[in-house]
N, C-alpha and C positions, 0 to 999 in steps of 0.2 A: 553341828560341827561348824568350824569357821572356813569361810569360803577361800578357795585357792586360785591363782591365776594359772592358766595352762595354755598350751600351744596345740591346736588340733593337727595331728600329723597324718591322720586318715579318717575316711568316712565311708560307711556302708549301710545304706538304709537309714535307720534311725539310731544306729549305734556309732559312736565316735571314740577315737583314741586320743586323749589329751596327754601331752608330755609336761611334766612340772617337776622342776628341780631334779631332773634325771631319772624319774619315775614315770611310767605310763599308767594311765588310768581309763578303765573303759567306762565311757559316759553315755547317758541318755539325756534327751530333753523333756521338760515337762509337757504334757498333754500330747498333741499331734505335731508340734513344731518340727519342720525338718529344713530350717534355712541355716543351719551350721555348715561351713565350708571348710575344707582343709586349708590351713593357714590362717584360720581365725584365731585371734587371742579371745580367751573365754574365762569367765568366772564361774567355777563349779564347786559344788559342796559335796565332799566325800560322804558316801553311805556305807562304806565297809573299806577293808584294807586296801583294795584296788579297785574300787568302782565310785561313781559319782553321778550328780545330777547337774546339768549345765543350767546356771541361772541367768546368765547375761552374756551376750556377744559384744566385746569391746568395739568401739567405733572403727570402721575400716578405713584404711587409705586408698585402696582400690579394690574392685570386686569384678571377676571374670565369670561370666555363664553364658550359655547358649539356649536357645528356645525354638519352639515351633509354634504352631497354632493351638496346640493342646497343652503343652506343659514347658516348664524351664528346668534346665539341668545346671546345678551349682557346679562350677569347676574349681575355683581357688579364691582366696581372699587375701589382701595386703601383698600383692605381686608388685615387682617394679619392672619385671621384663618377661616377655614371652619368647620362647624359641620354637620355630616351627621346624620340624624334622621331616626332611624329604630325602629321596634316594635316588640313585641312578636306576635301581630296580628294586622292587616292582614300580611300575609307573605311578606317579603321584597325581592327585586331582588339583589342577589350578584353581577351581572354583573353591575347593576347601581352604587352600592356601590363602586366597583372596578374602575369604570371609573371615578367616582367623585374624588377618591384619586389620580388617575393618573393626573386628571386636576389640582388638588391641587399642586401636586409635580412639575409639569411643570411650574406653575404660581409662584413658590416659596412661597406658603401659607400652614402654618401648618394645619394638619387635625385631628379631633377628632371624634369619633363615640359615639353616644348616643342611648343606647338601652332603649326605653320607654316601659311603661306598664308592668312593671315586676311583677305587682300585678296579672296579668293573669298567673296563674302557670303552666298550662297544656303544653304550648308550650315554656316555659322558657328555659328548659335545653336545646332544640334543638337551639333556639336563641342564647344562651351563647356559644354553640359549634361552631356555625358559627362566631360570633364574635371573637372567640379565634384564628381563622385564621388570622385575621387582627392585632389582638394583638401581634401575633408572628412576624409580620413585623414592630413592633414598634409603631403601632398606638394606642393611649389612648382610652380605652373604659370605658364608664361611665354609670352606670344604674340607672334608676329613674322610678318615676311613677308620671307624672305631675298632674293627676287628684285625685288619692287616697293619695298621700304623698307629697303635694306641698312644706312642710317645708324642707323636705330632698332634694327635687329638686333643690329648691333654694340654700341650702347649698352647693350642688355640682357645680352648675352653676355660681353663682356669682362670686367667685374667678376666674374661668376660662375666665370669659368675661371682668373682670377688666383691664381697659387700652388697649382694643382690639377693632378691627372693624371686627365683625363676620358675617357671613352669615349662616343661617339655610337652608339645602337643604334636599330633601327626596321625597318619593312617597306620593301621597295623603293617608290620614287616618292614618299616622305615629304620629301625635301629635304635629306638629310644631306650630300651631295657639295656642295651649293649653300652650305650653312652652313660647310663646311670651307674652300672657296675664298675665303669672305668673311674668315674667320680667319686663313687661311695663303695670301697672295696668290701664292705660288709653288708652291702645292700641285700644279697640273698639271705642273709640271716634275719635281716630286719623284716624282709617280706614274710618269712615263714612265722616270725613272732607276730606280726600284725595280722596275718590270715588266721592264725590260731585264736588271737584275742578277739577278732570281730567274728570268729566262727564262720568265715566263708568257705572254708575246706579247699580255697584254691590258691595257688601260688602264682598265677599270672596276674597281669595287670587289669583287674576287673573294677578297680576304684582308684581315685587319686590317693597318692601318699607322699608325704614330705619327708625328705632327709636333710639333716643338718650337716653341711660341709664344715663348717667351723662356726664360731659363735656369731657371727655376722653374715653368713652366706647359706643359703639352702636351696635346694632344687626339688621340684614337685615332678613326679612321674605320673602320667595321665593314661587312661585306657586309650587304645587305638580306636578312632571313630571315622565314619565316612560321610557324615553330614555335620554342617555347623550352621544351624539356624540362628537368625538374627531378627526374629519376630518383635522382640521388645524394643528395638531401636525406633525412635521417632524419625520423621522426615529430616527435622533439623540436626539431629545427631547423625544421621546418615550423610547428609551433604558435607558435613565438617570432617567425617571419617575417611573421605577421599581426599588425601593431601594434595592431589593435583588439582582439585577444585578450588582451592584456597585462593589463588590470585584473581579468580573471577567471580566468587561470590560477592554479592552486593553491588554488581554491575548490570545485573539484568534489568530489562525495561520495567518489569513489574516486581514489586517488592515481595509479592507471594509467589514467585516463580517455582514451578516444580522441576524445572530443568528437563522437561519432557518434549513437548511439541510447542511451547509458547513462542510467539515471535519476539525477537530481541533478547533471547536467553544468551547469556555470555558463556554458559557452559556448553551448550550444543553448538554455539559458534566455534568455541575452542576445539570441540571434537571435529567439525568440518574442517579446521585448519590443520588437524593433526597434532595439536598440543595436548589432547586428551586422547587416550586410546579408545576406540569404539567398544572394545570388549569391556573396558571398565565402566563406561557410561552404561552399557546394557546391563551389567551386574548392578549398578545403582538403581536402574529402573525396576530390575527384578526384586531387589531388596526392599524397595519402596512399596511394590505391589504387595509383598509378603506381609510387610508391617500393617497394611491397611485391612487384611483379613481379620474378620471378627474371631474371637476364641470359639473353638469348637468343642465337641464332646465325643469321647469315644465309648 
């Protein structure tokens, strides 16, 4: 049969749901290939009325994934922006937020932070203070309350999502699914359909899935997670992913400076002057250490 072009709207294991001309196809890959991601444009060959085999992944503009010493996890492809959802409660992890921002920088994807549940007043000031640290780095922070003020939430989000391919990420309980239901009113119906087609038997977010908002805008909902490994990033990618390092790169005494304890390091000197936060430099050293670990086996 003739190959067709499709957009991967969900992925679970080795099963993928491709959308093509208004119809969804349950697809698999040949052999043991598992490098297809939600958001990929693919060429597939139909094998029945609603099933097919993926033959080719079309070139990607961007690709986002996380990794540890043992394995990599594909998140999404062809993104233009990443939105990190945090909330006043439950408490969020600054380490996860920072790692997600580094991943976005390394992948060439713009990043925004969404502070949800601002109607919960007691922890609001503390959450705002933590968000201010990212705002100082130039990352936009947007406040909202998806459940108690949906009108304002939509007014904030809709212009940001227009003509963008966006992924929402964050820990469990931050309100990602509530935001998706606001943006895509029939999302619950789509969840049931996708879960049934992929035979997961679950309606919770256990895999990434893409929803088309209009012909030029889409949003991807992702599972909540507690870790964001960046084992795959090289030292060169890492130093450039810390945007506050940029004015100092290339000004170290040694051309192969690791920005750790070398004399004449422009980065560590900027840390000493307070131009770079110590916690950010510590994160850089931690990520550099992780990237140097040899792949292990479980």
